[in-house]
N, C-alpha and C positions, 0 to 999 in steps of 0.2 A: 647512884651515879658514881662513875669512876673516871679519873683523868690521869692519863699518862703523858708526861712531857717527853716528847721524842729528841728534841735538839733545840739549843740556844744558839743564836748567831754569835760568832766570836768577836764581832767588831760593834755589837749593839746589844740590847736586851730582848731582841725579837726572839719568840718562841714558836715552835711548831709542836702540836700535841694532839691527842685523841680523847675525846669526851665521849663516854658511853652512858647511853639512857636505855630504858626499857623500850623506846621507840626507834633506837637505832644510833649508830656512831656518828659523831660530828668531828671532822677534822678542822683543827685550829691552825691559824687564825680564821674566824668565820664572820660573815656578816649575815644578820637575821632580817629577813624581809618583814615589814611592819604590816600584819593583817589586824588592824586595831579592832574592828567589830567582827572578826571572824571571816575577813576576806582581805586579801591584798588587792586593792582597788583595780579592777579591770583585767585581772589575771586568774584563768581557771586553774584549780588545784593540779590537774596533770600537767599544764605549761609550767607551773612553779617547780614541780618535781623534774621532768623530763627536759624541758628547754631551758629554764633558768638555771636549773641545778641547785636550787635552794636545799640546804641540809636541815635547817630548822627556821620556824617562823614564830612571829611574835603576836599575842593577842593582848588586849587590855581589859583589866578587871573592871574599871569604872564603867566603860561603854558596854561591856557585855552584862554586867550587873543591871544596868538600866534597860537594856534591849539586847536580847529576848527576854532576859530575866532568868533567874536561877531555876525556877520551877521547870522551864523549857530544857533549860540546860542539862539538868538531872535527867529528865524524862528521855533526853537524846542519848544519854550515856556519856555526857562530857563533850568538850569541844572537838577532840580529834573525830568522834563519830559524826557529831553534829555538821562539821564542814568537810568530812570525808577526807581527812589528812592523816596518813599513817606514820609521818615522821614526827620527830620531837617538836614540841611548842614551849615556849617561855611565855609567862603572863607578867606585866608590869603590874605593880599593886593597885595603881590609881593614884599614887602619891603626886606624881607630876600633873595629872588632870586636875585634882584638887587645887595644886598650886596654880595652875592657869586660870582657874575661876575665881581670881582675886576680889571680884566683887559679888561673888555668890556664895562665898564659904566663910566659915569661922573655925580656927584652929585653936584647940585648948587641949589639956593633958589627956582627957578621955579619948579624943580623936578629932575627926574633922566632920562639922556639919556643913552641907552644902546643898544648894539648889540645883535640880536637874536643869541641864541645858535643853532638854526636850520639852518638859511641861512645867518647869518650875517647881515640882514637888520636892519636899525637904527630905534628906536622908543623912544617916551618920555612919561615918567609916570609922572603925576602931581597929587597932592591931588584931584583935581576936576575930572579929567578923570579916576582916579582909582575909585572914587565913582561911576561915571556914568558906568564903566565896571561891578562893582560889583552888580549895579542895572539890568544890562543886563543878568549876570549870575543868579542873582535872589536867593542867599543864604539868609537863614533866619538871620544869624548873620554875619556881614562883619566888616572887620578891618580897621582901620585907616592906611593911608599910612605913613610909619616911615622909618628912617634909622637905621638898625642893625648894631652897631659898633663891630669891632672884638675884639679878646682877644690875647694878651694884647692890651690896647689901652692907649694912651697919654691922660693925664687928661684934657688938654686944648681941643683936639679933641672931646673927650666924652662930654665935657660941651657944646662946640658950637653945636655938632651934636644934642644933648639933645634939646636944645632951638629951633634949626630948626624943630625938630620932633614936638615940641609943636606949633610952628607957622603953621606947615603943618596941624596939628590936627584942628586948628581954621578954616582953609580952607576947610578940610574935612567935619566938622560939618556945615558949612555955606552951602556948595553945597548938603550934604545929606538932611538937613533940608529944603532946597528949592526945592526939587524934590519929586516925589512920586514913589512908587514901580511900576514896569511895569507889573506885574502880579497880581493875585487876592489874595495876602496875604502880611502881614507886614515884614519888615526888621528892624533890629536892629544894631546900630553902636557901636563898643568897641574901645575905644582909647587905645593905647599902651605906657607902662611906659619904659623908656630907662635910661641911666646913667652909663652903663657899670658895673665895680664892685666898684664904689666909692660910699661910704655910704651917703655923703652929696648930691651928684647927684640923687641918687635913692629916697632919701627923698624929695628933691624939685620935682622931676618928679611925684612921687606918689600924692603929695599935688597938683600939677597943674592938673593932670589927674583927680583927684577927683572933682576938682572944676568944671569941665565940666558937672558933674552931668548926665553922660550917664547911660544907663540901666545895664552895665557890664563894666568890666575893665580888661585889659591884662597886662602882664608882658613879655616884649621882650629882646632880647639881653643877654640872658643867655643860657646855654648849647652850647657855642660857643668855648670851650676849657678851661675855668676856672675850678679849682678844685671844687668838689662837695661842700666843706664847704663854700666856697665863694658864690656859688649858693644859699644855704640855708640861708646864713646870709643876702644877698639881698632881698630874699623872705620874711624873718622875719621882716625887715625893712619896707617894702611896705605894708604887710598885717596889721600891727599896724596902718597904715594910712588910707587904703581904707575903704570905707564904708561896714558895716558888712551886710547890707541888699541886697548887689548886688554881682553877681558871679565874681569871679577872676579866669582868665585863664592864665596859664603858658604856654608859647609857646615853642614848640620843645622839651619838656622833657617827657620821658627820659627813664631810666631803671626801672626796678621794684622797686628797693631800693630808687631811686629818687622820684618815685609816692608816696610811703609810707611817706618819710621823709617830702616831700611838702604837702601832704594832712594833715600832723600833724601841719603844719605851717598855715593852713587855705586856701589851693588852692583848687578850686572846679572842674577845667577843665583842661584837658592835651591833647596833641597831640604828636606824634614823629613817625618817620619812622623806629624806631628800631625793633620793633617785626616783621615787614614785610620784611625789608632788611636783617637782621641777619638771618630770617628763610631760606631765598634762599640761605644762606652760610652755613647752617647746624646748627645754633645755636638756641637751644631750651630753653625757660624759664619754669621752672616748680616750683611747691611749695617747693621742696627739694633742689633746686638750678639750676644750669646752665649746660646744656648738649651740647657737642660738638659731634652731632651725626655721624660725619666722623670718629671718633676715633675707633680703632679696638676692643675695649672693648664692644662695642654695637653690633658686628657682629652676635652673637648668643644669644642676650637678647631678648627673646620672651614676655617680660613683656609689659603692655602699656606704652605710653609715660609719662604720669603723674599718680601720685599715686592714687589719688581719681576721676580722669577722670574729669577735668575741662571743656572739651569739648567732643563732639560726636565722634571725631576722635580718641580720646585715647581709646575709646571702640572697635573700628574697627581695629587699626593698631598697630603693635609693633614696638619697637625700631630697632630691626633687619631688619624689612622690610622697615622701612623709611630709615635707612642707605644704604640699597642696592639701593634704588630709587635714593638717593642723589649721591651716588658713580657712578651710572650709568647715572647720569645726565637726568633721566626721569622727565619730567615736572611735574608729579603727586607728586614727592617727594617734590618740592617746595611749591606745593598747600597743602599738607598736613601740612608740617612745618608751612606755613603762617596761616593756619586756626587754628593750636594748639596755636601759640604765640598770635595771636589776642584774642582768646577765653580765654587764660590764663590772658591776660591784663583785659579784661572785668571782669573776675571772681575776679580778685584782687581787683578792685576798687568797684565792687559790694559788696564783703566781708567786705571791709573797711567801706562802708556804713552802712552795717548790724551792724557791731561791734560798730559804732558810735552810732547808734540808740539804742543799747543794753546797752551803756555805758561801754563797755569793750574794746574799741578801743586801749588804751594806751598799756595795757599788750599784746594784740594780735599783736599788731605792733612790740613790742620789740622782741617777738619771732620770727616773719616773718623775720625781719631784720637780724637775725642770720642765717636763712636758705637761703634766696634768692640770696645772693652773693657767694654761695658755688659753686665750681667747682666739678661736679659729674665725 
């Protein structure tokens, strides 16, 4: 993997760059559509590529390990071939999913023992076998195995967890560096910064992670319930420490406002289920603000979903029609809403990139922040 930093905004830390993988180039800042189990819910792969304009998608080690399982995955030739997606893929290591199974898992130095949410069967994830599993899945970018701490989190627990994550990272790197890709392309390992919302821990973790000198770095353990201001504070601390010539990935974030504020802090990569999950519940993100399409006010609004048509669906379907579909529980309603939200997120980060390259990001971002949080 290779990363080229093209330009940094003169009035903020916002960056535009190009990340090259064996499955293609990624222009940053970038939002990654979440395809947890090998699918972005309700969206065909050609739609992701041609209509949503997704550059890279995300899969999840925990879910793919349980189903369909690694025997099927290897027989298919890896996730790219299994789901017929020829662009870049990133896989989360499963650390967040293990964290979310608080009543079903036990974390110790060896790794994390957990019960499957599917059938209750017992499994063990270690730094070593998570590297092996991500080799079998075959993502272009794979994540180190970490522990994601909850919010709020006791300082002592956060500190001990952070140090264990660092020890696990050493084991991940040793296993990754001693093995080869199973398919005919290269893979890259990103470590993950932890430390909850404690400034000194985030600083320590960023310094430790940077010392491993991997090709990119991630920030985890945020967007787990903390106020946005605390998230931004933690990101500012670590982006001041992380090397400028490597991509920074903020995991699991977030709202359109979160994206713009963190781009301004020097973050390059994002993922979140929000645009797809909220779409299925009738929440639409637009350039003018947030729409709850279920509201009565849209019943006879025959205007496009968004003002300037950030995606092709905005040119085909009206708010009134989409409201009718959502209320009727027609599957097409969820599909249209999902396509719109994903395309909007792609438009937002792409427009941020263009503004950075043009040197106008700071003023544009100030105006967009005023609009994006409005409830329409």
